[in-house]
C-alpha positions as CSV (number, residue, x, y, z in Angstrom):
1,X,-37.1,11.1,97.7
2,X,-35.0,11.3,94.7
3,X,-36.9,8.9,92.5
4,X,-40.4,10.7,93.0
5,X,-38.8,13.9,92.3
6,X,-37.3,12.6,89.0
7,X,-40.7,11.2,88.2
8,X,-42.4,14.6,88.9
9,X,-39.8,16.3,86.5
10,X,-40.5,13.6,84.0
11,X,-44.4,14.2,83.6
12,X,-43.7,17.9,83.0
13,X,-40.3,18.0,80.9
14,X,-39.9,16.5,77.6
15,X,-36.4,14.2,77.5
16,X,-34.6,12.5,74.9
17,X,-33.8,13.3,71.2
18,X,-36.8,14.7,69.3
19,X,-38.8,14.6,72.2
20,X,-41.1,18.0,72.6
21,X,-44.2,19.4,74.3
22,X,-46.7,17.0,73.0
23,X,-44.9,14.0,74.5
24,X,-45.2,15.1,78.0
25,X,-48.3,14.6,80.0
26,X,-48.4,17.9,82.2
27,X,-46.8,20.3,79.4
28,X,-48.5,23.6,78.6
29,X,-50.7,23.6,75.4
30,X,-49.4,26.4,73.0
31,X,-51.0,27.1,69.9
32,X,-50.4,29.7,67.2
33,X,-52.2,32.6,68.5
34,X,-50.6,32.1,72.0
35,X,-47.3,31.9,70.3
36,X,-47.7,35.0,68.5
37,X,-48.4,36.8,71.6
38,X,-45.4,35.3,73.4
39,X,-43.1,36.3,70.6
40,X,-44.2,39.7,70.3
41,X,-45.4,40.7,73.8
42,X,-43.0,38.7,76.0
43,X,-44.0,37.9,79.4
44,X,-47.1,40.1,79.5
45,X,-49.8,39.4,82.2
46,X,-52.1,37.8,79.5
47,X,-49.4,35.6,78.1
48,X,-48.1,34.7,81.6
49,X,-51.8,33.8,82.7
50,X,-52.3,31.6,79.6
51,X,-49.3,29.7,80.3
52,X,-49.9,29.5,84.0
53,X,-46.8,31.5,85.0
54,X,-47.4,33.5,88.5
55,X,-47.7,37.1,87.8
56,X,-44.7,38.1,89.8
57,X,-42.4,35.8,87.5
58,X,-41.6,38.5,84.8
59,X,-40.2,40.8,87.2
60,X,-37.3,38.5,87.9
61,X,-36.4,38.1,84.2
62,X,-33.7,40.2,82.7
63,X,-35.8,40.5,79.3
64,X,-39.4,39.8,80.1
65,X,-40.9,42.1,77.1
66,X,-39.9,42.6,73.7
67,X,-39.9,45.8,71.5
68,X,-39.3,46.4,67.8
69,X,-37.3,49.1,66.1
70,X,-39.7,51.8,67.0
71,X,-39.8,50.9,70.8
72,X,-43.2,49.0,70.5
73,X,-44.5,45.6,70.3
74,X,-46.5,46.6,67.2
75,X,-43.4,46.7,65.0
76,X,-42.6,43.1,66.0
77,X,-46.3,42.3,65.1
78,X,-46.1,43.6,61.7
79,X,-42.5,41.9,61.1
80,X,-44.0,38.6,62.4
81,X,-47.0,38.8,60.3
82,X,-44.6,39.5,57.1
83,X,-42.5,36.7,58.0
84,X,-45.5,34.2,58.5
85,X,-47.2,35.3,55.5
86,X,-43.8,34.8,53.2
87,X,-43.4,31.4,55.1
88,X,-39.9,32.4,56.2
89,X,-40.4,31.0,59.5
90,X,-41.2,27.4,58.1
91,X,-44.0,25.7,60.4
92,X,-44.5,28.5,63.1
93,X,-47.2,26.4,65.1
94,X,-45.1,23.2,65.3
95,X,-42.1,25.4,66.5
96,X,-44.0,27.6,69.0
97,X,-45.5,24.5,70.7
98,X,-42.2,24.0,72.2
99,X,-43.0,27.1,74.5
100,X,-45.1,24.7,76.4
101,X,-42.3,22.2,77.4
């Protein structure tokens, strides 16, 4: 029973130095657009659906949504847009793909 469990985990989660979402067969594919939504909206119903997360899961998280300085997600969207425009985040698409692992 132990070995099948280890194998099932191995096909869903990256293991080893430098291994990420792209090296795992059953990882979730996350691109830039979904990454932006996840960063600015948190575990919204649309983000959860796109990631294959059951709808009831966000209620069990202590921080399932994000808000900016004005208590809205729009503030986060504007801030992220500025950061992406100035390339302050670096390779955002590469970094955000780790959400799927």
